[in-house]
C-alpha positions, 0 to 999 in steps of 0.5 A: 499500499502506498503511503502518504510519505511515499507519495510526497517522496515519489512526487519530489523525485519526479519534480526533480526529474522534470527540473533536471530536464529543463537544465539539460534542455535549456531550450524550454526555459529560453523560449518560455522566457523569450515570449514574455519579454517580447510581449512586454517590449512590444506592448510597451513601445509599440502599443504603449504610446497608442494606449494612454492610461489616465493616472499611471504609466502604461508600463506599470498598468501593463506589466501585471497583465503580462504576468498573468498572461504569461503564467496562464499560457505557461500552464500548457507546458504541463499538458504538453509534457504529459502528452509527450511522456504518454507518447514516448512510453515513459508512462509505461516505465513509471507503471513498472515502478512501485511508486504512487500513481498520482506522483507523476502529475504532482511532480509535473505540476510542482516542477512548472511552478519552479519554471514559473518562478524563474519566468516571473523573475526574468519579466520583472527584471525586464519590467524594471528596465522599461519603467515598471515599479513596485510601490508597495511593501516587500510583503505585499509584493511577495503576495502578488507573486504567490497570487500568480503562482497559485492560479498558474498551478490551478491551471496546470492541473487543468492542462494536465487533464487536457494532456491526458485526454489528447495525448499528443503535445501538438493537440494540447498546444492547439486546444489550449490556444483556442481557449487560453487566447481569449481567456487572457485578452477578454480581460483587463490584461492590456486595457481597462474594461470600461470601454468594452461593449456591455456583454463583453464587459460583464464577461471580462469583469468576471473573468478569473484572469481579470481578477488575477490581474487586478490583484497583482495590480493592487498588491504591486501598487500599480493602480491610481485614483484616476483609473476607472472604478470597476463595481464588479464584486470580482474586481472589488475583491480580486484576491478573494475571487482568485482563491475561490477559483484556485480552490474550485479548479483544484477540487475539480481537476486534481481528482479528475486528472488523477483518475484519468491518468490511472485509466490511461496508464493502465491501458 
């Protein structure tokens, strides 16, 4: 019988294996960080002059949105990696070992938290270079990063489930792009939602990505009195709303992914 202690140990072993893979294949980390840097520079210098934000520089308004977009898109790495392991038969090797069945998924999602930490750090350095600043205490800034990582972790479990269903990395990337692209753009990621059409504005205001962005802006101090005040409860209490979504996604997709993995691995 697999104990909790063994599950934790197995999960840490898989986490270490996935992090070592990043070290040996640095292209994964390079391209995971180049994309957000490109977004920061493009939106800051190409669109920034054409998108005035009252009371605050566009760099400070933009960066929390870029952080949120990047960690959400980064969750696709989880699904693609699991699908790749299934495709290459690595899961069959794990099945032959006396290890916890959930350890493969837990280790994969933990490793992607580490990758997100590196990505956010690189983006913060880039942001500081282009004019972004933190105006709150170090504790609040850390809380802002934790909000981003928690939501990213929950999204990783969603993508893990997708990766187990489709079983090919290419399909994971295509399927997730169709969902994640509108999820991150129909939000307050790059512009305030006050000028959105009425129906689209309601969708954007209750979009969890908008809450992640707003929570990060609040905790980094990237707000201003002149910014439009949104009356939606989700954006009045963004951190609470994000935590509700994190709990909901984990409660649904952790057991669902583990059961799907067990069925998939036993084929």
